[in-house]
C-alpha positions as CSV (number, residue, x, y, z in Angstrom):
1,X,12.0,15.0,2.4
2,X,12.0,12.1,-0.2
3,X,10.6,13.1,-3.2
4,X,7.9,11.0,-5.0
5,X,10.3,9.9,-7.4
6,X,12.0,8.9,-4.4
7,X,9.4,6.6,-3.6
8,X,8.1,5.6,-6.5
9,X,11.6,4.2,-7.3
10,X,11.4,2.5,-2.8
11,X,8.4,0.2,-4.2
12,X,10.2,-1.2,-7.3
13,X,12.8,-2.1,-5.9
14,X,10.7,-3.5,-3.0
15,X,8.1,-5.3,-5.0
16,X,11.5,-7.3,-7.3
17,X,10.8,-8.5,-10.4
18,X,8.1,-10.7,-12.5
19,X,6.2,-13.2,-10.4
20,X,2.8,-14.7,-10.8
21,X,1.1,-15.7,-8.1
22,X,-1.6,-17.6,-7.9
23,X,-3.1,-16.1,-4.8
24,X,-2.5,-12.6,-5.9
25,X,-6.0,-11.5,-7.4
26,X,-3.6,-8.9,-10.1
27,X,-2.4,-11.6,-11.6
28,X,1.3,-10.8,-13.0
29,X,3.1,-8.8,-11.5
30,X,6.5,-7.0,-12.3
31,X,8.0,-4.4,-10.3
32,X,4.3,-3.9,-8.3
33,X,2.6,-3.4,-11.4
34,X,0.2,-6.2,-12.3
35,X,-1.7,-7.2,-15.7
36,X,-5.0,-6.4,-14.5
37,X,-3.3,-2.1,-13.8
38,X,-2.1,-2.6,-17.9
39,X,-5.1,-3.8,-18.9
40,X,-7.5,-1.4,-16.5
41,X,-5.2,1.5,-18.0
42,X,-4.9,0.1,-21.4
43,X,-1.3,0.0,-21.1
44,X,-0.5,-2.7,-24.6
45,X,3.7,-2.8,-24.0
46,X,4.5,-5.2,-26.9
47,X,2.0,-2.8,-29.1
48,X,0.4,-6.2,-29.7
49,X,-3.1,-4.8,-29.5
50,X,-3.7,-7.0,-26.6
51,X,-2.7,-6.5,-23.2
52,X,-1.2,-9.5,-21.7
53,X,1.6,-11.2,-19.4
54,X,3.9,-10.7,-21.8
55,X,3.0,-6.7,-21.7
56,X,4.3,-7.2,-17.8
57,X,7.6,-8.7,-18.5
58,X,8.1,-6.1,-21.2
59,X,8.2,-3.8,-18.3
60,X,11.2,-1.3,-17.2
61,X,11.7,-0.2,-13.7
62,X,11.8,3.9,-14.7
63,X,8.1,2.7,-16.6
64,X,6.9,0.9,-13.4
65,X,8.0,4.5,-11.6
66,X,5.9,6.3,-14.4
67,X,2.6,4.5,-13.3
68,X,3.0,5.1,-10.1
69,X,3.6,8.5,-9.7
70,X,0.9,9.2,-12.3
71,X,-2.1,6.4,-11.4
72,X,-1.2,6.6,-8.0
73,X,0.0,9.3,-6.7
74,X,-1.2,12.3,-8.7
75,X,-4.9,11.1,-10.1
76,X,-5.8,10.4,-6.4
77,X,-3.6,13.8,-5.2
78,X,-2.5,12.3,-2.9
79,X,-0.1,15.4,-3.4
80,X,-2.7,16.8,-1.4
81,X,-2.4,15.3,2.1
82,X,0.4,16.1,4.7
83,X,3.4,16.0,4.5
84,X,4.3,13.2,6.7
85,X,2.5,10.6,5.3
86,X,2.3,11.1,2.2
87,X,5.2,8.0,1.2
88,X,3.0,5.7,3.4
89,X,0.1,6.5,2.1
90,X,1.4,6.3,-1.8
91,X,2.9,2.8,-0.7
92,X,-0.4,2.2,0.2
93,X,-1.9,2.8,-2.9
94,X,0.0,0.8,-4.6
95,X,-0.6,-1.9,-2.5
96,X,-4.5,-1.8,-2.1
97,X,-6.0,0.9,-4.6
98,X,-8.3,3.1,-2.7
99,X,-8.0,1.1,0.4
100,X,-5.5,3.5,1.5
101,X,-8.1,5.8,1.7
102,X,-10.4,4.0,3.4
103,X,-7.8,3.1,5.9
104,X,-7.2,6.5,6.2
105,X,-10.8,8.0,6.9
106,X,-11.1,5.1,9.5
107,X,-8.5,6.5,11.4
108,X,-9.4,10.1,10.6
109,X,-12.7,9.2,12.5
110,X,-11.1,7.1,15.5
111,X,-9.4,10.6,16.0
112,X,-12.3,13.0,16.0
113,X,-12.3,14.0,12.9
114,X,-15.5,12.6,11.3
115,X,-15.3,12.2,7.2
116,X,-17.4,9.2,4.6
117,X,-15.4,6.6,4.6
118,X,-15.9,6.1,0.3
119,X,-12.3,5.3,-1.0
120,X,-12.0,8.9,-2.6
121,X,-9.7,11.2,-1.4
122,X,-11.7,14.7,-1.6
123,X,-11.5,18.0,-0.2
124,X,-13.8,17.1,3.0
125,X,-10.4,14.2,3.9
126,X,-7.9,16.6,3.1
127,X,-8.3,19.0,5.2
128,X,-9.8,16.8,8.1
129,X,-6.1,15.2,7.3
130,X,-4.3,18.3,7.6
131,X,-5.8,19.3,10.8
132,X,-5.6,15.1,12.3
133,X,-2.2,15.8,11.4
134,X,-1.9,19.2,13.7
135,X,-3.4,18.0,16.5
136,X,-0.8,15.0,16.2
137,X,2.0,15.7,14.6
138,X,4.1,13.1,16.2
139,X,2.0,10.6,16.2
140,X,-0.3,10.5,12.7
141,X,2.2,8.7,10.8
142,X,2.8,5.9,13.0
143,X,-1.1,5.8,13.3
144,X,-1.7,5.8,9.8
145,X,1.5,3.1,9.6
146,X,-0.4,0.9,12.4
147,X,-3.9,1.0,10.9
148,X,-2.5,-0.4,7.1
149,X,-0.5,-3.5,9.8
150,X,-3.8,-3.7,10.9
151,X,-5.6,-4.2,8.1
152,X,-3.4,-6.4,6.6
153,X,-3.5,-9.3,9.5
154,X,-7.2,-8.4,9.0
155,X,-7.8,-9.6,6.0
156,X,-5.4,-12.5,6.1
157,X,-7.8,-13.4,9.6
158,X,-10.7,-13.3,6.7
159,X,-8.7,-15.0,3.6
160,X,-6.5,-17.9,4.8
161,X,-4.5,-18.0,0.9
162,X,-3.1,-14.3,1.9
163,X,-1.4,-15.2,4.8
164,X,1.7,-16.5,3.3
165,X,2.0,-12.5,2.6
166,X,1.1,-11.7,6.5
167,X,4.0,-14.4,8.1
168,X,6.0,-16.5,6.2
169,X,6.4,-20.8,6.5
170,X,9.4,-20.3,9.7
171,X,6.7,-17.6,11.5
172,X,8.1,-14.2,10.7
173,X,7.0,-11.6,9.6
174,X,5.9,-11.4,6.2
175,X,6.1,-9.2,3.4
176,X,2.8,-6.7,4.5
177,X,3.7,-6.6,7.8
178,X,7.3,-5.8,7.1
179,X,5.8,-3.2,4.5
180,X,3.5,-1.6,6.8
181,X,6.2,-1.2,9.5
182,X,8.7,0.6,7.2
183,X,6.3,3.4,8.0
184,X,6.0,2.8,11.7
185,X,8.8,4.3,14.3
186,X,10.7,1.3,15.9
187,X,9.4,1.7,19.0
188,X,5.9,0.9,17.8
189,X,6.9,-2.4,15.7
190,X,5.8,-5.7,17.2
191,X,8.3,-7.4,18.8
192,X,8.4,-11.6,17.0
193,X,6.7,-13.3,20.0
194,X,3.9,-10.6,19.8
195,X,3.4,-11.0,15.9
196,X,3.6,-15.1,16.4
197,X,1.2,-14.6,19.5
198,X,-1.1,-12.2,16.8
199,X,-1.0,-14.7,14.2
200,X,-1.1,-17.8,16.2
201,X,-5.0,-18.8,15.8
202,X,-3.8,-19.4,12.0
203,X,-2.5,-22.7,12.7
């Protein structure tokens, strides 16, 4: 089984270097760490008393990994979840914060494990997740990955500016969809034709 460090390293590699996309509400980003994240955590990489884009540029891969492990895995207690979904929930938490837990909570309700959909990983959600994993050990991780994929599509449905993250200019799967499917068994991946049908209404 991959360690938390391994998963964090993969996230950093997947996210890549410095970008400042005006359509990204988090602002300037490097290795998946946004300016908004550094400001929220008060991390002043340059030591000049301000947290700006310069601090994002100053991040190293190791520092990004440490931020992810401390603030996106340990702080929300993802290690208490069933092992098969930890990597996917961790990856989604880095990408979407508490939405990662809300997606899980909605899935648990659909699986007959009623929990509040509040984005907080408390004892109720943890217990329900273990019960769901025990009831469907061969499908729980795939179900969460599919729920992630559905979330991305729905987000792009509602926000045209985000569609470039779900579909490339050529009409292929965008980064969001490929990211979700890394945690889904290949038999549940959408075919190129299915993806194009799902996104056809975007024009």
